[in-house]
Residue frames as a rotation matrix with the C-alpha (Angstrom) as fourth column:
MET 1
-0.317 0.911 0.262 116.29
-0.869 -0.168 -0.465 105.69
-0.380 -0.376 0.845 79.19
THR 2
-0.828 0.095 0.553 114.46
0.153 0.986 0.061 102.39
-0.539 0.136 -0.831 78.94
ARG 3
-0.716 0.595 -0.365 111.95
-0.643 -0.359 0.676 102.18
0.272 0.719 0.640 76.09
ALA 4
0.364 0.880 -0.305 110.17
-0.728 0.473 0.496 98.88
0.581 0.041 0.813 76.83
VAL 5
-0.687 -0.456 0.566 110.17
-0.699 0.627 -0.345 96.02
-0.197 -0.632 -0.749 79.34
VAL 6
-0.063 0.619 -0.783 108.69
-0.555 0.630 0.543 92.64
0.829 0.469 0.304 78.37
CYS 7
-0.268 0.065 0.961 107.19
-0.928 0.252 -0.276 90.93
-0.260 -0.966 -0.007 81.44
VAL 8
-0.122 0.141 -0.982 107.26
-0.513 0.838 0.184 87.13
0.850 0.527 -0.030 81.21
PRO 9
0.217 0.233 0.948 105.62
-0.959 0.231 0.163 85.20
-0.181 -0.945 0.273 84.09
THR 10
-0.256 -0.378 -0.890 106.92
-0.555 0.811 -0.185 81.68
0.791 0.447 -0.418 84.61
TYR 11
0.147 0.162 0.976 105.95
-0.867 0.496 0.049 78.58
-0.476 -0.853 0.214 86.51
ASP 12
0.076 -0.264 0.962 107.67
0.124 0.959 0.254 75.35
-0.989 0.100 0.106 85.46
GLU 13
0.969 0.200 -0.145 108.86
-0.096 -0.236 -0.967 76.76
-0.228 0.951 -0.210 82.13
ARG 14
0.235 -0.968 0.084 112.46
-0.185 0.040 0.982 75.56
-0.954 -0.246 -0.170 82.27
GLU 15
-0.154 -0.305 0.940 112.34
0.748 0.586 0.312 74.05
-0.646 0.751 0.138 78.76
ASN 16
0.514 0.475 0.714 110.88
0.841 -0.443 -0.311 77.19
0.168 0.761 -0.627 77.19
LEU 17
0.789 -0.034 -0.614 112.63
0.299 -0.852 0.431 79.98
-0.537 -0.523 -0.662 79.06
GLU 18
-0.172 -0.952 -0.252 116.07
0.159 -0.279 0.947 80.11
-0.972 0.123 0.200 77.48
PRO 19
-0.529 -0.010 0.849 114.83
0.841 0.126 0.526 79.75
-0.112 0.992 -0.058 73.87
LEU 20
0.560 0.798 0.223 112.27
0.812 -0.582 0.047 82.51
0.167 0.155 -0.974 74.48
VAL 21
0.620 -0.377 -0.688 114.75
0.208 -0.766 0.608 84.89
-0.757 -0.520 -0.396 76.12
ARG 22
-0.480 -0.872 0.098 117.25
0.308 -0.063 0.949 84.43
-0.821 0.486 0.299 73.31
ALA 23
-0.235 0.483 0.844 114.53
0.964 0.005 0.265 84.91
0.124 0.876 -0.466 70.70
LEU 24
0.807 0.532 -0.256 113.52
0.573 -0.810 0.126 88.16
-0.140 -0.248 -0.959 72.38
GLY 25
0.180 -0.841 -0.510 117.13
0.225 -0.470 0.854 89.26
-0.958 -0.268 0.105 72.30
THR 26
-0.651 -0.425 0.629 117.04
0.664 0.081 0.743 89.10
-0.367 0.901 0.229 68.50
VAL 27
-0.045 0.732 0.679 113.91
0.863 -0.315 0.396 91.29
0.504 0.604 -0.618 68.11
LEU 28
0.832 0.307 -0.462 114.38
0.527 -0.700 0.483 93.86
-0.175 -0.645 -0.744 70.87
ASP 29
0.354 -0.746 0.564 116.76
-0.041 -0.615 -0.788 96.80
0.934 0.256 -0.248 70.92
THR 30
0.538 -0.078 -0.840 118.64
0.740 0.521 0.425 95.55
0.404 -0.850 0.338 73.95
ALA 31
-0.668 -0.719 0.192 120.38
0.555 -0.654 -0.514 98.90
0.495 -0.237 0.836 74.36
ARG 32
-0.818 0.403 0.411 117.04
-0.522 -0.820 -0.236 100.36
0.242 -0.407 0.881 75.48
ASP 33
0.331 0.921 -0.204 114.68
-0.696 0.384 0.606 97.40
0.637 -0.058 0.769 75.97
ARG 34
-0.696 -0.531 0.483 114.65
-0.717 0.476 -0.510 94.83
0.041 -0.701 -0.712 78.77
VAL 35
0.002 0.667 -0.745 113.02
-0.160 0.736 0.658 91.53
0.987 0.118 0.108 79.72
LEU 36
-0.456 -0.051 0.888 111.69
-0.885 -0.078 -0.459 90.82
0.093 -0.996 -0.010 83.21
VAL 37
-0.366 0.299 -0.881 111.13
0.033 0.951 0.309 87.17
0.930 0.084 -0.357 84.16
ILE 38
-0.185 0.419 0.889 108.64
-0.954 -0.293 -0.060 86.84
0.236 -0.859 0.454 87.02
ASP 39
-0.431 -0.081 -0.899 109.06
-0.157 0.987 -0.013 83.38
0.888 0.135 -0.438 88.54
ASP 40
0.356 0.700 0.620 106.63
-0.813 -0.095 0.574 81.97
0.461 -0.708 0.535 91.09
SER 41
-0.161 -0.543 0.824 109.13
-0.874 0.466 0.136 79.63
-0.458 -0.699 -0.549 92.80
SER 42
0.534 0.345 -0.772 108.98
-0.754 0.607 -0.251 77.04
0.382 0.716 0.584 90.04
PRO 43
0.610 -0.289 0.738 109.91
-0.437 0.654 0.617 73.62
-0.661 -0.699 0.272 91.43
ASP 44
0.858 -0.259 0.443 111.53
0.487 0.684 -0.543 72.63
-0.162 0.682 0.713 88.12
GLY 45
-0.016 -0.962 -0.273 114.36
0.751 -0.192 0.631 75.16
-0.660 -0.195 0.726 88.47
THR 46
0.426 0.228 0.876 113.06
0.823 -0.500 -0.270 77.83
0.376 0.836 -0.400 86.10
GLY 47
1.000 0.003 0.008 114.03
-0.001 -0.893 0.449 80.56
0.009 -0.449 -0.893 88.56
GLU 48
0.374 -0.925 0.063 117.59
0.126 0.118 0.985 79.32
-0.919 -0.360 0.161 88.88
LEU 49
-0.066 -0.344 0.937 117.93
0.967 0.210 0.145 79.15
-0.246 0.915 0.318 85.10
ALA 50
0.752 0.401 0.524 116.60
0.528 -0.841 -0.115 82.70
0.395 0.363 -0.844 84.86
ASP 51
0.848 -0.489 -0.206 119.27
-0.127 -0.564 0.816 83.87
-0.515 -0.666 -0.540 87.30
ARG 52
-0.009 -0.891 0.454 122.02
0.525 0.382 0.760 82.21
-0.851 0.246 0.464 85.25
LEU 53
0.124 0.121 0.985 120.75
0.976 -0.196 -0.098 83.86
0.181 0.973 -0.142 82.08
ALA 54
0.955 0.271 0.123 120.53
0.239 -0.944 0.229 87.24
0.178 -0.189 -0.966 83.84
ALA 55
0.498 -0.848 -0.181 124.17
0.099 -0.151 0.984 86.91
-0.861 -0.508 0.009 84.86
GLU 56
-0.332 -0.603 0.726 125.03
0.776 0.264 0.573 86.53
-0.537 0.753 0.380 81.17
LEU 57
-0.227 0.384 0.895 122.59
0.812 -0.432 0.392 89.02
0.537 0.816 -0.214 79.61
ASP 58
-0.883 -0.247 -0.399 122.68
0.450 -0.684 -0.574 92.56
-0.131 -0.687 0.715 80.96
TRP 59
-0.723 0.687 0.067 119.18
-0.574 -0.652 0.495 93.33
0.384 0.320 0.866 79.60
LEU 60
-0.001 0.699 -0.715 117.49
0.105 0.711 0.695 90.52
0.994 -0.074 -0.074 81.55
ASP 61
-0.606 -0.083 0.791 116.12
-0.738 -0.312 -0.599 90.90
0.297 -0.946 0.128 85.09
VAL 62
-0.430 0.442 -0.787 114.45
0.312 0.891 0.330 88.35
0.847 -0.104 -0.521 87.37
LEU 63
-0.312 0.440 0.842 111.76
-0.879 -0.470 -0.081 88.84
0.360 -0.765 0.533 90.00
HIS 64
-0.755 0.022 -0.655 111.35
0.172 0.971 -0.166 85.90
0.632 -0.238 -0.737 92.37
ARG 65
-0.039 0.811 0.584 108.01
-0.835 -0.348 0.428 85.45
0.550 -0.471 0.690 94.12
GLU 66
-0.577 -0.307 0.757 107.47
-0.778 0.488 -0.396 83.18
-0.248 -0.817 -0.520 97.11
ARG 67
-0.550 0.463 0.695 104.58
0.219 0.883 -0.415 81.16
-0.806 -0.076 -0.587 95.74
LYS 68
-0.887 0.319 0.333 102.23
0.356 0.013 0.934 80.62
0.294 0.948 -0.125 92.83
GLU 69
-0.565 0.704 -0.430 99.21
0.222 -0.372 -0.901 82.94
-0.794 -0.605 0.054 93.07
GLY 70
0.464 0.747 0.476 97.97
0.680 0.044 -0.732 83.08
-0.568 0.663 -0.488 89.50
ILE 71
-0.178 -0.587 0.790 99.04
0.968 -0.247 0.035 84.95
0.174 0.771 0.613 86.40
GLY 72
0.593 0.485 0.643 97.25
0.384 -0.872 0.304 88.11
0.708 0.067 -0.703 87.46
ARG 73
0.943 -0.275 -0.186 99.20
0.096 -0.309 0.946 88.43
-0.317 -0.911 -0.265 90.71
ALA 74
0.133 -0.953 0.272 102.45
0.819 0.260 0.512 87.71
-0.559 0.155 0.815 88.88
TYR 75
-0.024 -0.113 0.993 101.84
0.836 -0.547 -0.042 90.43
0.548 0.830 0.107 86.29
LEU 76
0.861 0.386 0.332 100.85
0.158 -0.823 0.545 92.98
0.484 -0.417 -0.770 88.93
ALA 77
0.681 -0.696 -0.227 104.09
0.327 0.012 0.945 92.30
-0.655 -0.718 0.236 90.79
GLY 78
-0.140 -0.740 0.658 105.98
0.962 0.055 0.266 92.72
-0.233 0.671 0.704 87.55
PHE 79
0.383 0.361 0.850 104.22
0.606 -0.793 0.064 96.00
0.698 0.490 -0.522 86.79
GLU 80
0.990 -0.010 -0.138 105.17
0.107 -0.573 0.813 97.37
-0.087 -0.820 -0.566 90.18
ARG 81
0.239 -0.971 0.027 108.80
0.597 0.169 0.784 96.53
-0.766 -0.171 0.620 89.55
VAL 82
-0.187 -0.314 0.931 108.80
0.970 -0.209 0.124 98.09
0.156 0.926 0.343 86.08
LEU 83
0.631 0.527 0.569 107.06
0.461 -0.845 0.271 101.26
0.623 0.091 -0.777 87.23
GLU 84
0.744 -0.490 -0.454 109.96
0.335 -0.314 0.888 101.82
-0.578 -0.813 -0.069 89.63
THR 85
-0.363 -0.870 0.334 112.10
0.737 -0.048 0.675 102.36
-0.571 0.491 0.658 86.52
ASP 86
-0.390 0.171 -0.905 111.86
-0.363 -0.932 -0.020 104.94
-0.847 0.321 0.425 83.72
ALA 87
-0.849 0.044 0.526 110.43
0.436 0.621 0.652 102.49
-0.298 0.783 -0.546 81.16
GLU 88
-0.702 0.593 -0.395 107.84
-0.669 -0.739 0.080 104.02
-0.245 0.320 0.915 78.86
LEU 89
0.118 0.724 -0.679 106.24
-0.828 0.450 0.336 100.76
0.549 0.522 0.653 77.65
VAL 90
-0.521 -0.175 0.835 105.31
-0.689 0.664 -0.291 97.59
-0.504 -0.727 -0.467 79.55
LEU 91
-0.190 0.406 -0.894 104.50
-0.807 0.453 0.378 94.35
0.559 0.793 0.242 77.72
GLU 92
0.151 0.281 0.948 102.84
-0.678 0.727 -0.108 91.10
-0.719 -0.626 0.301 78.72
MET 93
0.084 -0.161 -0.983 103.88
-0.888 0.436 -0.147 87.86
0.453 0.885 -0.107 77.04
ASP 94
0.922 0.235 0.308 103.59
-0.344 0.863 0.370 84.12
-0.179 -0.447 0.876 77.63
CYS 95
0.040 -0.982 0.187 106.75
-0.777 0.088 0.623 82.08
-0.628 -0.170 -0.759 78.04
ASP 96
-0.031 0.009 0.999 105.65
0.059 0.998 -0.007 79.07
-0.998 0.059 -0.032 75.98
PHE 97
-0.924 -0.376 -0.067 105.88
0.000 -0.174 0.985 80.56
-0.382 0.910 0.161 72.46
SER 98
-0.038 0.966 0.257 102.10
0.895 0.148 -0.421 80.86
-0.445 0.214 -0.870 72.22
HIS 99
0.879 0.178 -0.443 102.97
0.028 -0.945 -0.326 84.48
-0.476 0.274 -0.835 71.46
ASP 100
0.581 -0.655 0.482 105.47
0.784 0.290 -0.549 84.93
0.220 0.697 0.682 68.65
PRO 101
0.066 -0.633 -0.772 108.50
0.638 -0.568 0.520 87.03
-0.767 -0.527 0.366 69.66
GLU 102
-0.717 -0.352 0.602 108.52
0.697 -0.365 0.617 88.40
0.002 0.862 0.507 66.11
ASP 103
0.158 0.879 0.451 105.26
0.723 -0.414 0.553 90.21
0.672 0.239 -0.701 66.93
VAL 104
0.186 -0.112 -0.976 106.74
0.904 -0.371 0.215 92.14
-0.386 -0.922 0.033 69.87
PRO 105
-0.827 -0.527 -0.197 108.11
0.419 -0.810 0.409 94.99
-0.375 0.256 0.891 67.70
ARG 106
-0.538 0.706 0.461 104.66
0.425 -0.245 0.872 95.39
0.728 0.664 -0.168 66.13
LEU 107
0.445 0.697 -0.562 103.07
0.841 -0.110 0.529 95.98
0.307 -0.708 -0.636 69.53
ILE 108
-0.161 -0.598 -0.785 105.79
0.742 -0.598 0.303 98.44
-0.650 -0.534 0.540 70.49
ALA 109
-0.921 -0.213 0.328 105.38
0.388 -0.597 0.702 100.27
0.046 0.773 0.632 67.18
ALA 110
-0.082 0.973 0.215 101.61
0.690 -0.100 0.717 100.52
0.719 0.207 -0.663 67.67
CYS 111
0.530 0.216 -0.820 102.12
0.804 -0.435 0.405 102.37
-0.269 -0.874 -0.404 70.95
GLY 112
-0.525 -0.781 -0.338 104.75
0.556 -0.615 0.559 104.51
-0.645 0.105 0.757 69.29
ALA 113
-0.813 0.270 0.516 102.13
0.417 -0.348 0.839 105.42
0.406 0.898 0.170 66.69
GLY 114
-0.616 0.535 0.579 99.62
-0.550 -0.817 0.170 106.61
0.564 -0.213 0.798 69.28
ALA 115
0.308 0.726 -0.615 97.97
0.068 0.628 0.775 103.63
0.949 -0.281 0.144 70.94
ASP 116
0.103 -0.212 0.972 97.84
-0.949 -0.313 0.032 103.61
0.297 -0.926 -0.233 74.73
LEU 117
-0.099 -0.082 0.992 97.31
-0.482 0.876 0.024 99.85
-0.871 -0.475 -0.126 74.83
ALA 118
-0.120 -0.011 -0.993 98.12
-0.960 0.258 0.113 97.54
0.255 0.966 -0.042 71.91
LEU 119
0.212 0.315 0.925 96.62
-0.583 0.800 -0.139 94.05
-0.784 -0.510 0.353 72.00
GLY 120
-0.854 -0.359 -0.377 97.73
-0.521 0.581 0.626 91.03
-0.006 0.731 -0.683 70.03
SER 121
-0.097 0.972 0.216 94.32
-0.787 0.058 -0.615 89.78
-0.610 -0.229 0.759 68.89
ARG 122
-0.837 -0.110 0.537 93.23
0.118 0.920 0.374 86.36
-0.535 0.376 -0.757 67.68
TRP 123
-0.208 0.928 0.310 89.76
0.801 0.343 -0.490 87.51
-0.561 0.146 -0.815 66.73
VAL 124
0.296 0.234 -0.926 90.28
-0.383 -0.859 -0.339 90.41
-0.875 0.455 -0.165 64.34
PRO 125
0.994 0.091 -0.054 90.74
-0.083 0.349 -0.933 89.89
-0.066 0.933 0.355 60.57
GLY 126
0.362 -0.912 -0.193 94.12
-0.492 -0.011 -0.870 88.34
0.791 0.411 -0.453 59.95
GLY 127
-0.373 -0.461 0.805 94.34
-0.928 0.169 -0.333 86.82
0.018 -0.871 -0.491 63.43
GLY 128
0.520 0.595 -0.613 93.70
-0.548 0.783 0.295 83.26
0.655 0.182 0.733 64.51
THR 129
0.369 -0.363 0.856 94.96
-0.754 0.422 0.504 80.20
-0.544 -0.831 -0.118 66.34
ALA 130
0.039 -0.403 -0.914 97.07
-0.745 0.598 -0.295 77.18
0.666 0.693 -0.277 65.43
ASN 131
-0.715 -0.362 -0.599 97.01
-0.042 0.877 -0.479 73.63
0.698 -0.318 -0.642 66.80
TRP 132
-0.725 0.558 0.405 93.68
-0.581 -0.177 -0.795 74.17
-0.371 -0.811 0.452 68.55
GLY 133
-0.799 0.566 0.203 90.77
0.600 0.775 0.197 71.81
-0.046 0.279 -0.959 68.46
LEU 134
-0.369 0.748 0.552 87.27
0.288 -0.472 0.833 73.00
0.884 0.466 -0.042 67.64
GLY 135
0.470 0.602 -0.646 86.17
0.772 0.075 0.632 72.85
0.429 -0.795 -0.429 71.29
ARG 136
-0.152 -0.600 -0.785 88.94
0.865 -0.465 0.188 75.11
-0.478 -0.651 0.590 72.53
ARG 137
-0.894 -0.145 0.425 88.36
0.377 -0.755 0.536 77.61
0.243 0.640 0.729 69.72
LEU 138
-0.018 0.977 0.211 84.67
0.403 -0.186 0.896 77.78
0.915 0.101 -0.391 70.56
ILE 139
0.448 0.145 -0.882 85.36
0.894 -0.042 0.446 78.26
0.028 -0.989 -0.149 74.28
SER 140
-0.486 -0.743 -0.461 87.94
0.734 -0.633 0.247 81.00
-0.475 -0.218 0.853 73.70
ARG 141
-0.873 0.167 0.457 86.05
0.234 -0.680 0.695 82.87
0.427 0.714 0.555 71.03
GLY 142
0.127 0.985 -0.113 82.76
0.535 0.028 0.844 82.46
0.835 -0.168 -0.524 72.87
GLY 143
0.186 -0.129 -0.974 84.33
0.963 -0.172 0.207 83.75
-0.194 -0.977 0.092 76.08
SER 144
-0.832 -0.530 -0.164 85.64
0.472 -0.832 0.292 86.83
-0.292 0.166 0.942 74.34
LEU 145
-0.596 0.690 0.412 82.26
0.199 -0.370 0.908 87.46
0.778 0.623 0.083 72.70
TYR 146
0.301 0.700 -0.648 80.46
0.812 0.168 0.559 87.01
0.500 -0.694 -0.518 76.02
ALA 147
-0.168 -0.450 -0.877 82.77
0.850 -0.516 0.102 89.53
-0.499 -0.729 0.469 77.74
ARG 148
-0.947 -0.215 0.240 82.48
0.318 -0.751 0.579 91.97
0.056 0.624 0.779 74.86
LEU 149
-0.287 0.924 0.254 78.67
0.314 -0.160 0.936 91.91
0.905 0.348 -0.244 74.87
VAL 150
0.391 0.449 -0.804 78.22
0.885 0.056 0.462 92.08
0.253 -0.892 -0.375 78.64
LEU 151
-0.195 -0.578 -0.793 80.75
0.748 -0.610 0.261 94.89
-0.635 -0.542 0.551 79.04
GLY 152
0.780 0.625 0.013 79.55
0.471 -0.575 -0.669 96.76
-0.411 0.528 -0.743 75.96
VAL 153
0.161 -0.810 -0.563 82.96
-0.404 -0.575 0.711 97.32
-0.900 0.113 -0.420 74.38
GLY 154
0.796 0.180 -0.578 84.30
-0.597 0.075 -0.799 96.89
-0.101 0.981 0.167 70.88
VAL 155
-0.278 -0.960 0.014 87.51
-0.953 0.278 0.121 95.01
-0.120 0.020 -0.993 71.68
ARG 156
0.460 0.521 -0.719 87.24
-0.714 0.698 0.049 91.53
0.528 0.491 0.693 70.17
ASP 157
0.199 -0.466 -0.862 89.91
0.310 0.864 -0.396 89.66
0.930 -0.189 0.317 72.12
LEU 158
0.513 0.094 0.853 89.34
-0.634 -0.629 0.450 90.67
0.579 -0.772 -0.263 75.72
THR 159
0.959 -0.112 0.262 90.86
-0.122 0.671 0.732 87.47
-0.258 -0.733 0.629 77.08
GLY 160
0.664 -0.747 0.042 94.15
0.371 0.279 -0.886 87.80
0.650 0.604 0.462 75.18
GLY 161
0.855 -0.382 -0.350 97.37
0.310 -0.165 0.936 88.16
-0.415 -0.909 -0.023 77.15
PHE 162
-0.159 -0.890 0.427 99.78
0.978 -0.085 0.189 89.60
-0.132 0.448 0.884 74.58
LYS 163
0.800 0.596 0.068 99.81
0.592 -0.803 0.072 93.34
0.098 -0.018 -0.995 75.29
CYS 164
-0.473 -0.874 0.115 101.82
0.808 -0.482 -0.339 96.53
0.351 -0.067 0.934 75.28
PHE 165
0.642 0.659 -0.390 100.83
0.766 -0.573 0.292 99.31
-0.031 -0.486 -0.873 77.69
ARG 166
-0.048 -0.566 0.823 102.09
0.072 -0.824 -0.562 102.84
0.996 0.033 0.080 77.78
ARG 167
-0.727 -0.337 -0.598 103.15
0.544 0.248 -0.802 103.34
0.419 -0.908 0.003 81.38
VAL 168
-0.846 0.433 0.312 100.58
-0.511 -0.826 -0.239 106.09
0.154 -0.362 0.920 81.91
VAL 169
0.051 0.890 -0.454 97.84
-0.469 0.422 0.776 103.46
0.882 0.174 0.438 81.55
LEU 170
0.044 -0.103 -0.994 99.21
0.614 0.788 -0.055 101.37
0.788 -0.607 0.098 84.41
GLU 171
-0.910 -0.391 -0.141 99.82
0.361 -0.576 -0.734 104.49
0.206 -0.718 0.665 86.48
THR 172
-0.680 0.691 0.244 96.23
-0.631 -0.722 0.285 105.64
0.373 0.040 0.927 85.96
ILE 173
0.214 0.818 -0.534 94.13
-0.289 0.575 0.765 102.52
0.933 -0.009 0.360 86.49
ASP 174
0.297 -0.022 0.955 93.60
-0.955 -0.011 0.297 101.24
0.003 -1.000 -0.024 90.02
ARG 175
-0.216 -0.483 -0.848 95.89
-0.529 0.788 -0.315 98.24
0.821 0.381 -0.425 89.94
GLU 176
-0.933 -0.185 0.310 95.27
-0.359 0.380 -0.853 97.38
0.040 -0.906 -0.420 93.58
ALA 177
-0.153 0.966 0.207 91.56
-0.785 0.008 -0.619 96.98
-0.600 -0.257 0.757 92.85
ILE 178
0.020 0.136 -0.991 92.13
-0.836 0.545 0.057 94.27
0.548 0.827 0.125 90.21
SER 179
0.165 0.186 0.969 90.91
-0.883 0.466 0.061 91.14
-0.440 -0.865 0.241 91.91
ALA 180
0.937 0.266 -0.226 91.14
-0.344 0.813 -0.470 88.41
0.058 0.518 0.854 89.24
ARG 181
0.257 -0.870 0.422 94.01
-0.456 0.276 0.846 86.01
-0.852 -0.410 -0.325 89.72
GLY 182
-0.123 -0.261 0.957 93.72
0.574 0.769 0.283 84.05
-0.810 0.584 0.055 86.48
TYR 183
-0.710 -0.228 0.666 92.86
0.704 -0.233 0.671 85.06
0.003 0.945 0.326 82.92
GLY 184
0.503 0.865 -0.005 90.02
0.856 -0.497 0.141 87.28
0.119 -0.075 -0.990 84.10
PHE 185
0.093 -0.607 -0.789 92.91
0.477 -0.668 0.570 89.63
-0.874 -0.430 0.228 84.85
GLN 186
-0.810 -0.430 0.398 93.27
0.532 -0.255 0.807 90.22
-0.245 0.866 0.435 81.12
ILE 187
-0.035 0.890 0.454 89.63
0.845 -0.216 0.490 91.19
0.534 0.401 -0.744 80.72
GLU 188
0.656 0.363 -0.661 89.72
0.722 -0.557 0.411 93.50
-0.219 -0.747 -0.627 83.71
GLY 189
-0.246 -0.841 -0.482 92.95
0.534 -0.532 0.657 95.25
-0.809 -0.096 0.580 82.74
THR 190
-0.819 -0.023 0.573 91.72
0.553 -0.301 0.777 96.08
0.155 0.953 0.259 79.25
PHE 191
0.184 0.974 0.130 88.27
0.826 -0.225 0.517 97.12
0.533 0.012 -0.846 80.49
ARG 192
0.455 -0.070 -0.888 89.76
0.690 -0.603 0.401 99.47
-0.564 -0.795 -0.226 83.08
ALA 193
-0.675 -0.732 -0.092 91.95
0.467 -0.520 0.715 101.04
-0.572 0.440 0.693 80.39
LEU 194
-0.548 0.563 0.619 88.90
0.638 -0.197 0.744 101.61
0.541 0.803 -0.251 78.19
ARG 195
0.475 0.787 -0.395 86.91
0.851 -0.296 0.433 103.06
0.224 -0.541 -0.810 81.07
ALA 196
0.139 -0.524 -0.840 89.73
0.581 -0.644 0.498 105.49
-0.802 -0.557 0.214 81.77
GLY 197
0.814 0.340 -0.471 89.50
-0.125 -0.688 -0.715 106.76
-0.567 0.641 -0.517 78.20
PHE 198
-0.218 -0.971 -0.095 92.68
-0.426 0.007 0.905 105.28
-0.878 0.238 -0.416 76.81
ARG 199
0.374 0.271 -0.887 93.01
-0.927 0.069 -0.369 104.34
-0.039 0.960 0.277 73.14
VAL 200
-0.072 -0.300 0.951 93.10
-0.291 0.918 0.268 100.55
-0.954 -0.258 -0.153 72.68
VAL 201
0.209 0.085 -0.974 94.04
-0.978 0.036 -0.207 98.99
0.018 0.996 0.091 69.33
GLU 202
0.521 0.004 0.854 94.08
-0.183 0.977 0.107 95.34
-0.834 -0.212 0.510 68.26
LEU 203
-0.117 -0.633 -0.766 96.76
-0.985 -0.025 0.171 93.86
-0.127 0.774 -0.620 66.01
PRO 204
0.820 0.488 -0.299 96.17
-0.535 0.839 -0.097 90.47
0.204 0.240 0.949 64.37
ILE 205
-0.356 -0.897 0.262 98.31
-0.927 0.375 0.025 87.63
-0.121 -0.234 -0.965 65.70
THR 206
0.333 0.368 -0.868 98.31
-0.381 0.895 0.233 83.85
0.862 0.254 0.438 65.40
PHE 207
0.169 -0.180 0.969 98.22
-0.973 0.127 0.194 82.19
-0.158 -0.976 -0.153 68.81
VAL 208
0.001 -0.290 -0.957 100.06
-0.501 0.828 -0.251 78.86
0.866 0.479 -0.145 68.72
ASP 209
0.920 0.365 0.144 99.32
-0.313 0.462 0.830 76.19
0.237 -0.808 0.540 71.31
ARG 210
0.229 -0.889 0.396 102.34
-0.921 -0.066 0.384 75.30
-0.315 -0.452 -0.834 73.42
ARG 211
0.503 -0.169 -0.848 104.49
-0.457 0.781 -0.427 72.40
0.734 0.602 0.316 72.19
VAL 212
-0.409 -0.709 -0.575 106.51
0.283 0.501 -0.818 71.92
0.868 -0.497 -0.005 75.38
GLY 213
-0.995 0.010 0.102 105.23
-0.101 -0.283 -0.954 71.76
0.019 -0.959 0.282 78.97
GLU 214
-0.468 0.873 -0.139 101.72
0.882 0.472 -0.007 71.71
0.060 -0.126 -0.990 80.37
SER 215
-0.274 0.483 0.831 99.02
0.201 -0.817 0.541 74.33
0.940 0.316 0.127 79.92
LYS 216
-0.987 -0.058 -0.149 98.10
0.159 -0.260 -0.952 76.37
0.017 -0.964 0.266 83.02
MET 217
-0.490 0.871 0.041 94.48
-0.720 -0.430 0.544 76.71
0.491 0.237 0.838 81.82
SER 218
-0.946 0.277 -0.171 91.81
0.326 0.808 -0.492 75.03
0.002 -0.520 -0.854 83.95
GLY 219
-0.143 0.980 0.139 88.07
0.726 0.008 0.688 75.02
0.673 0.199 -0.712 84.43
ALA 220
0.261 0.211 -0.942 88.45
0.904 -0.396 0.162 77.09
-0.339 -0.894 -0.294 87.57
ILE 221
-0.692 -0.582 -0.427 90.34
0.368 -0.793 0.485 79.79
-0.621 0.178 0.763 85.67
VAL 222
-0.792 0.474 0.385 87.65
0.334 -0.191 0.923 79.92
0.511 0.859 -0.007 82.98
PHE 223
0.153 0.908 -0.389 84.90
0.883 0.051 0.467 80.09
0.444 -0.415 -0.794 85.60
GLU 224
-0.102 -0.252 -0.962 86.63
0.755 -0.649 0.090 82.92
-0.647 -0.718 0.256 87.46
ALA 225
-0.947 -0.320 -0.036 86.93
0.210 -0.699 0.684 84.94
-0.244 0.640 0.728 84.26
MET 226
-0.538 0.807 0.244 83.30
0.402 -0.009 0.915 84.45
0.741 0.591 -0.320 83.28
ARG 227
0.249 0.606 -0.756 82.07
0.959 -0.046 0.278 85.25
0.133 -0.794 -0.593 86.79
GLN 228
-0.451 -0.548 -0.704 84.17
0.663 -0.734 0.146 88.41
-0.597 -0.401 0.695 86.85
VAL 229
-0.806 0.054 0.590 82.53
0.495 -0.485 0.721 89.92
0.325 0.873 0.365 83.75
PRO 230
0.210 0.944 0.255 79.09
0.567 -0.330 0.755 90.80
0.796 -0.014 -0.605 85.20
VAL 231
0.402 -0.156 -0.902 80.80
0.856 -0.286 0.430 92.07
-0.325 -0.945 0.018 88.36
LEU 232
-0.705 -0.704 -0.082 82.84
0.601 -0.655 0.458 94.49
-0.376 0.274 0.885 86.25
ARG 233
-0.515 0.598 0.615 79.70
0.461 -0.411 0.786 95.61
0.723 0.688 -0.064 84.43
TRP 234
0.503 0.720 -0.478 77.91
0.771 -0.124 0.625 96.17
0.391 -0.683 -0.617 87.75
LYS 235
0.003 -0.604 -0.797 80.80
0.792 -0.485 0.370 98.26
-0.610 -0.633 0.477 89.08
ALA 236
-0.857 -0.355 0.374 80.93
0.515 -0.606 0.606 100.30
0.012 0.712 0.702 85.87
LEU 237
-0.124 0.906 0.405 77.20
0.571 -0.269 0.776 101.06
0.812 0.327 -0.484 85.96
ARG 238
0.754 0.420 -0.506 77.54
0.638 -0.284 0.715 102.32
0.156 -0.862 -0.482 89.53
GLY 239
0.739 -0.480 0.473 80.59
-0.268 -0.853 -0.448 104.44
0.619 0.204 -0.759 88.84
LYS 240
0.809 -0.417 0.414 82.84
-0.358 0.209 0.910 102.26
-0.466 -0.884 0.020 90.94
LEU 241
0.406 -0.662 0.630 85.27
0.734 0.647 0.206 101.45
-0.544 0.378 0.749 88.16
């Protein structure tokens, strides 16, 4: 039986992919844990590299998608693939080492201890960021605070993307109704889990800005996430969520 699958979406992450996969191999129990790379037809050859690694590592799988549609679409495709298996836990993780592989066992352990959704949080005591300027910290922390206040929830890092779900959470929430393509997907996924009555816990992490490659963050992604928040609140008030 598979215990956990770590979903790693990629687009032009050739330089980061192999170091990340091998780092995960040192912290996971590869006899019962797996990694799923979800590649959106990266033009830099990330998908081909993933295939070569999968041929070497029997705990690594690759899902190829035809085009880039945003991180939300990539994760949803990955979830569908994982839910076809017997995996009990499903994780989200960035490929660029913004999320420390050493923290993966902590998220898994939190779900083993009773959490339905464990979040790696920058904004709880003990958490934080590294290599960020003041402007980016203000935007990220302000965005999380804005979402928290509008949605009326206690989770401090609603925009974070380092997560571990028990499979029942993903089976219960209406995944097809999640509309956000970018980082608003993170807000919506956590909010839907809370609305469904699942127990969500936050574990402190340090988010480190990528050292290799280019960030996928953009003004359009931020705007989509902020626009999505009042829509979610409206749906919740009307019992449509």
